[in-house]
Residue frames as a rotation matrix with the C-alpha (Angstrom) as fourth column:
MET 1
-0.072 0.664 0.744 -19.00
-0.314 -0.723 0.615 -32.35
0.947 -0.190 0.261 -50.28
ALA 2
0.822 0.423 -0.380 -19.34
0.170 0.455 0.874 -34.70
0.543 -0.783 0.302 -47.34
VAL 3
0.029 -0.888 -0.459 -15.67
0.957 0.157 -0.244 -34.30
0.288 -0.432 0.854 -46.41
ARG 4
-0.647 -0.263 0.716 -16.00
0.203 -0.964 -0.171 -30.52
0.735 0.035 0.677 -46.52
PHE 5
0.333 0.866 0.374 -19.14
-0.318 -0.270 0.909 -30.68
0.887 -0.422 0.186 -44.35
GLN 6
0.745 -0.105 -0.659 -17.45
0.571 0.611 0.548 -32.83
0.345 -0.785 0.515 -41.75
PHE 7
-0.388 -0.921 0.046 -14.48
0.825 -0.369 -0.428 -30.50
0.411 -0.128 0.903 -41.72
LEU 8
-0.412 0.325 0.851 -16.78
-0.219 -0.942 0.254 -27.57
0.884 -0.082 0.460 -41.07
ASP 9
0.728 0.654 -0.205 -18.42
0.001 0.298 0.955 -29.50
0.685 -0.695 0.216 -38.21
VAL 10
0.267 -0.732 -0.627 -15.02
0.931 0.364 -0.027 -30.05
0.248 -0.576 0.779 -36.63
ARG 11
-0.670 -0.518 0.532 -14.15
0.438 -0.854 -0.280 -26.35
0.600 0.045 0.799 -37.00
ALA 12
0.064 0.785 0.616 -17.48
-0.342 -0.563 0.753 -25.34
0.938 -0.259 0.232 -35.46
PHE 13
0.825 0.192 -0.532 -17.00
0.358 0.551 0.753 -27.73
0.438 -0.812 0.386 -32.53
ASP 14
-0.154 -0.948 -0.280 -13.44
0.944 -0.057 -0.325 -26.44
0.292 -0.314 0.903 -32.05
SER 15
-0.574 -0.005 0.819 -14.73
0.037 -0.999 0.019 -22.85
0.818 0.041 0.573 -32.03
LEU 16
0.521 0.840 0.150 -17.44
-0.218 -0.039 0.975 -23.76
0.825 -0.541 0.163 -29.48
VAL 17
0.629 -0.365 -0.686 -14.96
0.737 0.560 0.378 -25.50
0.246 -0.744 0.622 -27.18
THR 18
-0.490 -0.848 0.203 -12.52
0.743 -0.528 -0.412 -22.59
0.456 -0.050 0.888 -27.49
PHE 19
-0.211 0.520 0.828 -15.25
-0.253 -0.847 0.468 -20.12
0.944 -0.111 0.310 -26.59
ILE 20
0.802 0.551 -0.230 -16.31
0.042 0.332 0.942 -22.20
0.595 -0.766 0.243 -23.56
VAL 21
0.279 -0.766 -0.579 -12.76
0.940 0.341 0.001 -22.55
0.196 -0.545 0.815 -22.31
GLN 22
-0.619 -0.633 0.465 -11.86
0.562 -0.770 -0.300 -18.91
0.549 0.076 0.833 -22.80
VAL 23
-0.280 0.613 0.739 -15.08
-0.402 -0.774 0.490 -17.52
0.872 -0.160 0.463 -21.31
SER 24
0.683 0.729 0.056 -16.51
-0.380 0.288 0.879 -20.03
0.624 -0.621 0.474 -18.81
LEU 25
0.741 -0.355 -0.570 -13.57
0.576 0.773 0.267 -21.94
0.346 -0.526 0.777 -17.48
GLN 26
-0.033 -0.836 0.548 -11.15
0.203 -0.542 -0.815 -19.01
0.979 0.084 0.188 -17.13
GLY 27
-0.019 0.047 0.999 -12.42
-0.804 -0.595 0.013 -17.99
0.594 -0.803 0.049 -13.65
LYS 28
0.825 0.484 0.293 -13.23
-0.560 0.629 0.539 -21.46
0.076 -0.609 0.790 -12.31
PHE 29
0.818 -0.563 0.120 -10.03
0.543 0.824 0.160 -23.27
-0.189 -0.066 0.980 -13.29
GLY 30
0.890 -0.436 0.130 -7.63
-0.335 -0.822 -0.461 -20.33
0.308 0.367 -0.878 -13.48
LEU 31
0.322 -0.803 0.501 -4.96
-0.770 0.086 0.632 -21.91
-0.551 -0.589 -0.591 -11.25
PHE 32
0.273 -0.164 0.948 -5.01
0.238 0.966 0.099 -25.14
-0.932 0.198 0.303 -13.20
LEU 33
0.903 0.056 0.427 -4.88
0.430 -0.161 -0.888 -23.28
0.019 0.985 -0.169 -16.53
HIS 34
0.677 -0.725 0.128 -1.82
-0.728 -0.685 -0.034 -21.41
0.112 -0.070 -0.991 -15.27
LEU 35
0.160 -0.601 0.783 -0.23
-0.416 0.679 0.606 -24.72
-0.895 -0.422 -0.141 -14.25
GLY 36
0.524 0.094 0.846 -0.91
0.619 0.641 -0.454 -26.09
-0.585 0.762 0.278 -17.71
ALA 37
0.966 -0.206 0.156 0.51
-0.034 -0.699 -0.714 -22.89
0.256 0.684 -0.683 -19.28
PHE 38
0.378 -0.879 0.291 3.71
-0.831 -0.184 0.524 -23.32
-0.408 -0.440 -0.800 -17.17
LEU 39
0.080 -0.325 0.943 4.02
0.019 0.946 0.324 -26.92
-0.997 -0.008 0.082 -18.43
ASN 40
0.786 0.305 0.538 3.47
0.523 0.137 -0.841 -25.87
-0.330 0.942 -0.052 -22.06
HIS 41
0.627 -0.658 -0.416 7.05
-0.701 -0.710 0.067 -24.83
-0.339 0.249 -0.907 -22.70
TRP 42
0.801 -0.377 -0.464 9.58
-0.164 0.608 -0.777 -26.51
0.575 0.698 0.425 -24.97
TRP 43
-0.147 -0.944 0.295 12.48
-0.614 -0.146 -0.776 -25.82
0.775 -0.295 -0.558 -22.64
LEU 44
-0.034 0.197 0.980 10.77
-0.950 0.299 -0.093 -27.58
-0.311 -0.934 0.177 -19.71
LEU 45
0.916 0.393 0.077 10.00
-0.340 0.866 -0.368 -30.63
-0.211 0.310 0.927 -21.88
ALA 46
0.526 -0.793 -0.307 13.61
-0.222 0.221 -0.950 -30.73
0.821 0.567 -0.060 -23.16
ILE 47
-0.313 -0.624 0.716 14.99
-0.876 -0.102 -0.472 -30.56
0.367 -0.775 -0.515 -19.59
LEU 48
0.240 0.489 0.839 12.67
-0.808 0.579 -0.106 -33.36
-0.538 -0.653 0.534 -18.42
VAL 49
0.958 0.049 -0.282 13.51
-0.227 0.730 -0.645 -35.56
0.174 0.682 0.711 -21.41
ILE 50
0.083 -0.993 -0.083 17.24
-0.406 0.042 -0.913 -35.15
0.910 0.109 -0.399 -20.72
VAL 51
-0.283 -0.168 0.944 16.68
-0.959 0.053 -0.278 -35.84
-0.003 -0.984 -0.176 -17.01
LEU 52
0.675 0.568 0.470 14.72
-0.564 0.809 -0.167 -39.08
-0.475 -0.152 0.867 -17.74
PHE 53
0.823 -0.404 -0.401 17.27
-0.165 0.505 -0.847 -40.20
0.544 0.763 0.349 -20.30
VAL 54
-0.188 -0.940 0.286 20.20
-0.607 -0.117 -0.786 -39.58
0.772 -0.322 -0.549 -17.93
TRP 55
-0.037 0.257 0.966 18.36
-0.958 0.266 -0.108 -41.23
-0.284 -0.929 0.236 -15.07
LEU 56
0.925 0.379 0.018 17.68
-0.349 0.870 -0.347 -44.34
-0.147 0.315 0.938 -17.19
ARG 57
0.468 -0.831 -0.301 21.33
-0.161 0.254 -0.954 -44.47
0.869 0.495 -0.015 -18.17
TYR 58
-0.299 -0.547 0.782 22.37
-0.849 -0.222 -0.480 -44.03
0.436 -0.807 -0.398 -14.52
GLN 59
0.301 0.538 0.787 20.15
-0.829 0.556 -0.063 -46.94
-0.471 -0.634 0.613 -13.53
LYS 60
-0.684 -0.677 0.272 22.17
-0.389 0.654 0.648 -49.18
-0.617 0.338 -0.711 -15.90
TYR 61
0.201 0.841 0.502 19.23
0.417 0.390 -0.821 -49.28
-0.886 0.375 -0.272 -18.33
GLN 62
-0.547 -0.587 -0.597 21.23
-0.208 -0.595 0.776 -48.26
-0.811 0.549 0.204 -21.42
LEU 63
-0.920 0.211 0.331 19.33
0.392 0.445 0.805 -50.26
0.023 0.870 -0.493 -24.00
GLY 64
0.034 0.984 -0.177 15.98
0.988 -0.060 -0.140 -49.05
-0.149 -0.170 -0.974 -22.68
ALA 65
0.126 -0.063 -0.990 17.20
0.240 -0.966 0.092 -45.47
-0.963 -0.249 -0.107 -22.54
ASN 66
-0.825 -0.496 -0.271 18.48
-0.161 -0.253 0.954 -45.59
-0.541 0.831 0.129 -26.10
PHE 67
-0.686 0.643 0.342 15.32
0.708 0.479 0.520 -47.22
0.170 0.598 -0.783 -27.36
TRP 68
0.192 0.797 -0.573 13.22
0.856 -0.421 -0.300 -44.60
-0.480 -0.433 -0.763 -25.54
ILE 69
-0.131 -0.284 -0.950 15.10
-0.053 -0.955 0.293 -41.62
-0.990 0.088 0.110 -26.93
ILE 70
-0.982 -0.182 0.039 14.99
0.013 0.138 0.990 -43.05
-0.186 0.973 -0.134 -30.46
SER 71
-0.397 0.905 0.150 11.25
0.909 0.366 0.200 -43.66
0.126 0.216 -0.968 -30.16
PHE 72
0.197 0.407 -0.892 10.79
0.582 -0.781 -0.227 -40.12
-0.789 -0.475 -0.390 -28.75
LEU 73
-0.495 -0.479 -0.724 12.67
-0.278 -0.703 0.655 -38.60
-0.823 0.526 0.215 -31.69
SER 74
-0.952 0.215 0.217 10.85
0.291 0.423 0.858 -40.75
0.093 0.880 -0.466 -34.23
LEU 75
-0.044 0.967 -0.253 7.56
0.927 -0.055 -0.371 -39.57
-0.373 -0.251 -0.893 -32.74
ILE 76
-0.055 -0.028 -0.998 8.58
-0.048 -0.998 0.031 -36.03
-0.997 0.049 0.053 -33.72
VAL 77
-0.913 -0.304 -0.272 9.21
-0.291 0.016 0.957 -37.19
-0.286 0.953 -0.103 -37.32
ILE 78
-0.684 0.710 0.170 5.92
0.722 0.624 0.299 -39.06
0.107 0.327 -0.939 -37.46
ASN 79
0.095 0.714 -0.694 4.00
0.679 -0.556 -0.479 -36.08
-0.728 -0.425 -0.538 -35.99
LEU 80
-0.320 -0.270 -0.908 5.56
-0.340 -0.862 0.376 -33.70
-0.884 0.429 0.184 -38.52
PHE 81
-0.999 0.016 0.036 4.77
0.039 0.449 0.893 -36.12
-0.002 0.893 -0.449 -41.38
TRP 82
-0.328 0.942 -0.076 1.16
0.940 0.317 -0.127 -36.40
-0.095 -0.113 -0.989 -40.19
PHE 83
0.020 0.269 -0.963 1.02
0.292 -0.923 -0.251 -32.62
-0.956 -0.276 -0.097 -39.79
LEU 84
-0.681 -0.358 -0.640 2.16
-0.449 -0.486 0.750 -32.12
-0.579 0.798 0.170 -43.38
LEU 85
-0.926 0.353 0.134 -0.17
0.361 0.720 0.593 -34.80
0.113 0.597 -0.794 -44.68
ILE 86
-0.141 0.947 -0.288 -3.25
0.964 0.065 -0.256 -33.41
-0.224 -0.314 -0.923 -42.98
ASP 87
0.278 0.276 -0.920 -2.69
0.432 -0.891 -0.136 -29.68
-0.858 -0.360 -0.367 -43.05
LEU 88
-0.860 -0.504 0.082 -1.64
0.290 -0.350 0.891 -29.18
-0.420 0.790 0.447 -46.68
SER 89
0.229 0.944 -0.236 -4.16
0.251 -0.292 -0.923 -27.01
-0.940 0.152 -0.304 -48.42
TRP 90
-0.693 -0.428 0.580 -4.45
0.633 0.023 0.774 -26.70
-0.345 0.904 0.255 -52.16
ASP 91
0.364 0.929 -0.065 -7.33
0.767 -0.339 -0.544 -24.21
-0.528 0.149 -0.836 -52.33
HIS 92
0.987 -0.077 -0.138 -5.23
-0.133 -0.874 -0.467 -21.18
-0.085 0.480 -0.873 -53.32
GLY 93
0.255 -0.937 -0.237 -1.92
-0.512 0.077 -0.855 -22.86
0.820 0.339 -0.461 -53.96
LEU 94
0.078 -0.339 -0.938 0.22
0.558 0.794 -0.241 -24.85
0.826 -0.504 0.251 -51.55
ALA 95
-0.111 -0.098 0.989 -0.21
-0.664 -0.733 -0.147 -23.68
0.739 -0.673 0.017 -47.97
ILE 96
-0.554 -0.094 -0.827 0.13
0.512 0.745 -0.427 -25.22
0.657 -0.660 -0.365 -44.51
GLU 97
-0.066 0.659 0.749 -2.71
-0.464 -0.685 0.562 -24.38
0.884 -0.310 0.351 -42.15
GLY 98
0.781 0.556 0.285 -3.28
-0.476 0.233 0.848 -24.92
0.405 -0.798 0.446 -38.49
ASN 99
-0.447 -0.862 0.238 -1.42
-0.847 0.323 -0.422 -27.21
0.288 -0.390 -0.875 -36.17
PHE 100
0.571 0.742 0.350 -2.97
-0.793 0.609 0.003 -30.64
-0.211 -0.280 0.937 -36.35
PRO 101
0.696 0.367 -0.617 -1.91
0.589 0.198 0.783 -32.67
0.410 -0.909 -0.078 -34.35
ASP 102
0.812 -0.366 0.456 -0.25
-0.496 -0.844 0.205 -30.42
0.310 -0.392 -0.866 -31.83
LEU 103
0.237 -0.828 -0.508 3.42
0.005 0.524 -0.852 -31.43
0.972 0.199 0.128 -31.49
LEU 104
-0.579 -0.474 0.663 3.95
-0.602 -0.299 -0.740 -30.15
0.549 -0.828 -0.112 -27.98
LEU 105
0.218 0.721 0.658 0.87
-0.960 0.280 0.010 -31.97
-0.177 -0.633 0.753 -26.61
THR 106
0.805 0.029 -0.592 1.92
-0.278 0.901 -0.333 -35.15
0.524 0.433 0.734 -28.44
LEU 107
-0.116 -0.968 -0.220 5.38
-0.033 0.225 -0.974 -35.08
0.993 -0.106 -0.058 -26.91
TRP 108
-0.481 0.021 0.877 4.08
-0.839 -0.303 -0.453 -34.24
0.256 -0.953 0.163 -23.43
LEU 109
0.605 0.744 0.283 1.62
-0.793 0.594 0.133 -37.12
-0.069 -0.305 0.950 -23.40
TYR 110
0.656 -0.427 -0.622 4.29
0.007 0.828 -0.561 -39.51
0.755 0.363 0.546 -24.63
TYR 111
-0.451 -0.839 0.306 6.63
-0.287 -0.189 -0.939 -38.19
0.845 -0.511 -0.155 -21.93
TRP 112
-0.113 0.482 0.869 3.98
-0.993 -0.085 -0.082 -38.57
0.035 -0.872 0.488 -19.19
LEU 113
0.860 0.480 -0.171 3.22
-0.486 0.874 0.010 -42.15
0.154 0.074 0.985 -20.27
SER 114
0.405 -0.784 -0.471 6.86
0.099 0.549 -0.830 -43.12
0.909 0.289 0.300 -20.62
SER 115
-0.518 -0.645 0.561 8.07
-0.480 -0.324 -0.815 -41.58
0.708 -0.692 -0.142 -17.37
TYR 116
0.236 0.684 0.691 5.16
-0.972 0.181 0.152 -43.14
-0.021 -0.707 0.707 -15.51
HIS 117
0.959 0.255 -0.123 5.83
-0.265 0.962 -0.068 -46.62
0.101 0.098 0.990 -16.82
LEU 118
0.356 -0.904 -0.237 9.64
0.204 0.323 -0.924 -46.41
0.912 0.281 0.300 -16.76
ALA 119
-0.610 -0.708 0.357 10.27
-0.084 -0.390 -0.917 -44.57
0.788 -0.589 0.179 -13.51
VAL 120
-0.406 0.484 0.775 7.17
-0.882 -0.431 -0.192 -44.37
0.241 -0.761 0.602 -11.33
ARG 121
0.575 0.796 -0.187 5.20
-0.726 0.603 0.332 -47.58
0.377 -0.055 0.925 -11.66
PRO 122
0.217 -0.466 -0.858 8.09
0.156 0.884 -0.441 -49.99
0.964 -0.038 0.265 -10.87
ARG 123
-0.807 -0.583 0.097 8.74
0.039 -0.215 -0.976 -48.18
0.590 -0.783 0.196 -7.59
CYS 124
-0.198 0.807 0.556 5.09
-0.918 -0.351 0.183 -48.19
0.342 -0.475 0.811 -6.38
ARG 125
-0.969 -0.186 0.160 4.15
-0.240 0.855 -0.460 -50.95
-0.051 -0.484 -0.874 -4.01
ARG 126
-0.446 0.877 0.182 0.38
0.304 0.339 -0.890 -50.62
-0.842 -0.341 -0.418 -3.94
PRO 127
-0.460 0.284 0.842 -1.88
0.888 0.121 0.444 -50.57
0.024 0.951 -0.307 -6.99
ILE 128
0.647 0.742 -0.176 -3.85
0.749 -0.661 -0.036 -47.56
-0.143 -0.109 -0.984 -5.73
THR 129
0.220 -0.651 -0.727 -0.66
0.166 -0.709 0.685 -45.52
-0.961 -0.271 -0.048 -5.68
TYR 130
-0.792 -0.585 0.177 0.30
0.260 -0.059 0.964 -46.11
-0.553 0.809 0.199 -9.29
HIS 131
-0.142 0.805 0.577 -3.30
0.977 0.021 0.211 -45.64
0.158 0.593 -0.789 -10.46
LEU 132
0.690 0.369 -0.622 -3.47
0.534 -0.840 0.095 -42.30
-0.488 -0.398 -0.777 -8.70
LEU 133
-0.153 -0.842 -0.517 -0.15
0.009 -0.524 0.852 -41.22
-0.988 0.125 0.088 -10.14
HIS 134
-0.719 -0.048 0.693 -1.22
0.656 0.281 0.701 -42.32
-0.228 0.959 -0.170 -13.61
TRP 135
0.320 0.910 0.262 -4.45
0.936 -0.346 0.059 -40.28
0.145 0.226 -0.963 -13.40
MET 136
0.486 -0.208 -0.849 -2.51
0.287 -0.880 0.380 -37.29
-0.826 -0.428 -0.368 -12.08
GLY 137
-0.637 -0.771 -0.010 -0.32
0.193 -0.171 0.966 -37.39
-0.747 0.613 0.258 -15.19
MET 138
-0.483 0.535 0.693 -3.35
0.858 0.131 0.497 -37.58
0.175 0.835 -0.522 -17.45
ILE 139
0.610 0.698 -0.376 -4.99
0.765 -0.642 0.052 -34.69
-0.205 -0.319 -0.925 -15.60
PHE 140
-0.031 -0.701 -0.713 -1.81
0.127 -0.710 0.693 -32.59
-0.991 -0.069 0.111 -16.03
TRP 141
-0.858 -0.278 0.431 -1.96
0.434 0.053 0.899 -33.30
-0.273 0.959 0.076 -19.75
PHE 142
0.032 0.944 0.329 -5.65
0.983 -0.089 0.158 -32.40
0.178 0.318 -0.931 -19.86
PHE 143
0.634 0.169 -0.755 -4.88
0.457 -0.869 0.189 -29.05
-0.624 -0.465 -0.628 -18.19
GLN 144
-0.528 -0.816 -0.233 -2.07
0.156 -0.363 0.919 -28.51
-0.835 0.449 0.319 -20.68
LEU 145
-0.612 0.419 0.670 -4.59
0.778 0.170 0.605 -29.06
0.140 0.892 -0.430 -23.47
LEU 146
0.483 0.859 -0.170 -7.07
0.875 -0.478 0.071 -26.61
-0.021 -0.183 -0.983 -21.85
SER 147
0.288 -0.415 -0.863 -4.41
0.254 -0.836 0.486 -23.99
-0.923 -0.359 -0.136 -21.32
GLN 148
-0.815 -0.546 0.194 -3.30
0.309 -0.127 0.943 -24.23
-0.490 0.828 0.272 -24.98
ILE 149
-0.177 0.838 0.517 -6.94
0.924 -0.040 0.381 -23.87
0.340 0.545 -0.767 -26.05
ASN 150
0.595 0.419 -0.686 -7.30
0.699 -0.691 0.184 -20.92
-0.397 -0.589 -0.704 -23.67
GLN 151
-0.089 -0.733 -0.674 -4.21
0.077 -0.680 0.729 -19.20
-0.993 0.013 0.118 -25.12
GLY 152
0.725 0.473 -0.500 -5.29
-0.445 -0.233 -0.865 -19.92
-0.525 0.850 0.041 -28.68
TYR 153
-0.275 -0.935 -0.225 -2.32
-0.872 0.143 0.468 -22.15
-0.406 0.325 -0.854 -29.46
ALA 154
-0.999 -0.033 0.004 -4.30
-0.030 0.936 0.352 -25.33
-0.015 0.352 -0.936 -30.10
LEU 155
-0.177 0.974 -0.144 -7.73
-0.893 -0.097 0.440 -26.56
0.415 0.207 0.886 -30.98
LEU 156
0.185 0.320 0.929 -9.59
-0.751 0.655 -0.076 -29.47
-0.633 -0.684 0.362 -29.36
SER 157
0.981 0.176 -0.082 -9.38
-0.186 0.729 -0.659 -31.55
-0.057 0.661 0.748 -32.53
GLY 158
0.349 -0.923 -0.166 -5.60
-0.414 0.007 -0.910 -31.06
0.841 0.386 -0.379 -32.64
GLY 159
-0.284 -0.376 0.882 -5.31
-0.958 0.081 -0.273 -31.95
0.031 -0.923 -0.383 -28.94
LEU 160
0.555 0.544 0.629 -7.38
-0.537 0.812 -0.228 -35.12
-0.635 -0.211 0.744 -29.40
ALA 161
0.904 -0.299 -0.306 -5.33
-0.143 0.462 -0.875 -36.05
0.403 0.835 0.375 -32.46
ALA 162
-0.041 -0.962 0.269 -2.16
-0.745 -0.150 -0.650 -35.47
0.666 -0.227 -0.711 -30.41
GLY 163
-0.042 0.108 0.993 -3.48
-0.894 0.440 -0.085 -37.73
-0.447 -0.891 0.079 -27.66
LEU 164
0.889 0.425 0.170 -4.41
-0.286 0.805 -0.519 -40.41
-0.358 0.413 0.838 -30.16
LEU 165
0.654 -0.702 -0.283 -1.02
-0.269 0.134 -0.954 -40.28
0.707 0.700 -0.101 -31.85
ALA 166
-0.204 -0.774 0.599 1.00
-0.882 -0.119 -0.455 -40.22
0.424 -0.621 -0.659 -28.63
TYR 167
0.173 0.333 0.927 -0.95
-0.778 0.623 -0.079 -43.09
-0.604 -0.707 0.367 -27.04
THR 168
0.975 0.216 -0.045 -0.84
-0.191 0.722 -0.665 -45.23
-0.111 0.657 0.746 -30.19
TRP 169
0.390 -0.906 -0.162 2.90
-0.406 -0.012 -0.914 -44.66
0.826 0.422 -0.373 -30.67
TRP 170
-0.196 -0.439 0.877 3.54
-0.977 0.012 -0.212 -45.41
0.082 -0.898 -0.432 -27.01
GLN 171
0.548 0.477 0.687 1.64
-0.527 0.835 -0.159 -48.70
-0.649 -0.274 0.709 -27.25
MET 172
0.952 -0.198 -0.235 3.44
-0.111 0.490 -0.864 -49.69
0.287 0.849 0.445 -30.44
THR 173
0.112 -0.990 0.083 6.88
-0.557 -0.132 -0.820 -48.92
0.823 0.046 -0.567 -29.12
ARG 174
0.013 -0.028 1.000 6.12
-0.968 0.249 0.019 -50.59
-0.250 -0.968 -0.024 -25.84
ARG 175
0.831 0.354 0.430 5.14
-0.240 0.924 -0.297 -53.84
-0.502 0.144 0.853 -27.57
LEU 176
0.790 -0.578 -0.205 8.11
-0.147 0.146 -0.978 -53.59
0.596 0.803 0.030 -29.89
TYR 177
-0.050 -0.825 0.563 10.51
-0.861 -0.249 -0.443 -53.07
0.506 -0.507 -0.698 -27.02
LEU 178
0.229 0.224 0.947 9.03
-0.787 0.615 0.045 -56.01
-0.572 -0.756 0.317 -25.03
HIS 179
0.991 0.134 0.018 9.36
-0.094 0.775 -0.625 -58.25
-0.098 0.617 0.781 -28.08
PHE 180
0.472 -0.878 -0.078 13.03
-0.167 -0.002 -0.986 -57.38
0.866 0.478 -0.148 -28.66
ALA 181
-0.041 -0.469 0.882 13.85
-0.975 -0.174 -0.138 -57.40
0.218 -0.866 -0.450 -24.94
ASN 182
0.602 0.340 0.722 12.48
-0.529 0.848 0.042 -60.93
-0.598 -0.408 0.690 -24.63
HIS 183
0.953 -0.285 -0.099 14.37
0.066 0.520 -0.852 -62.04
0.294 0.806 0.514 -27.75
TRP 184
0.214 -0.958 0.193 17.70
-0.402 -0.266 -0.876 -60.58
0.890 0.110 -0.442 -26.59
GLN 185
0.162 -0.097 0.982 17.25
-0.978 0.118 0.173 -61.92
-0.133 -0.988 -0.076 -23.06
LYS 186
0.883 0.163 0.439 16.95
-0.127 0.986 -0.109 -65.43
-0.451 0.041 0.892 -24.49
VAL 187
0.743 -0.669 -0.009 19.96
0.092 0.114 -0.989 -64.87
0.662 0.735 0.146 -26.80
LEU 188
0.063 -0.780 0.623 22.07
-0.740 -0.455 -0.496 -63.60
0.670 -0.429 -0.606 -23.94
GLN 189
0.421 0.157 0.893 21.07
-0.793 0.541 0.279 -66.50
-0.440 -0.826 0.352 -21.71
ILE 190
0.990 -0.090 0.106 22.09
0.133 0.847 -0.515 -68.94
-0.043 0.524 0.851 -24.40
ASP 191
0.465 -0.864 0.193 25.42
0.089 -0.171 -0.981 -67.22
0.881 0.474 -0.003 -24.84
GLY 192
0.208 -0.367 -0.906 25.98
0.946 0.312 0.091 -66.95
0.250 -0.876 0.412 -21.12
GLY 193
-0.543 -0.454 0.706 26.00
0.399 -0.880 -0.259 -63.17
0.739 0.141 0.659 -21.24
LEU 194
0.170 0.714 0.679 23.30
-0.409 -0.576 0.708 -62.73
0.897 -0.398 0.195 -18.62
C-alpha cells in the first residue's frame, strides 16, 4: 500500500510539473524550449558522439577514446536494464509502461559531462571560464529536460532518474579510468614504454 501511494504521489507531481511547463513556461521560455527541442534528437547526439570519439583519437588519446566509447555504450545497456527493471508491470499481464529513466536525457547528460571534462576543461586557463562552461552544459541539459516535458516525451521523475544515472555512471567510470590509467602509467614506466 505504501509503495502504491508513493508511486501515485510521483505521478501527481509529474502531472503538476507537466502542466506548469506546458501552460506557464511555454511563453516565457519559448526560445530555450525550442533550443532544447533541437538538441533532443538522436541523430544530433550520434554525430556529436562520433565527433568527440574521432577528436580524441586524433589527439593521440586512443586508450581514453576507447574507454569512453565503451563506457558510453555500456550506459545504454545499464539504462535499458534499469528501464526494464523499473517499468515492468504485472497488473494485467506483462507490460512495459512509461520511459523511466529517459535514455536520451541520460546519454545527453553523460555526453555533456564527458565532453566538458575531456575536451573543454583541459584547454581553459582560468577557473571562471571552465565553471561557466560547465554550468552552460548543465543549463542546456535542463532545457532539454523541459522541452521533453513540454512535448510530452518525458516526465520529471524520468528526467531526474536520467540525471542521477548519468552522473553516477560518469563518476564511476571516471574513477575507474583514473585507477587504470595510473596503474598502466606505472607499468609502462617500469618497462620503459613511456
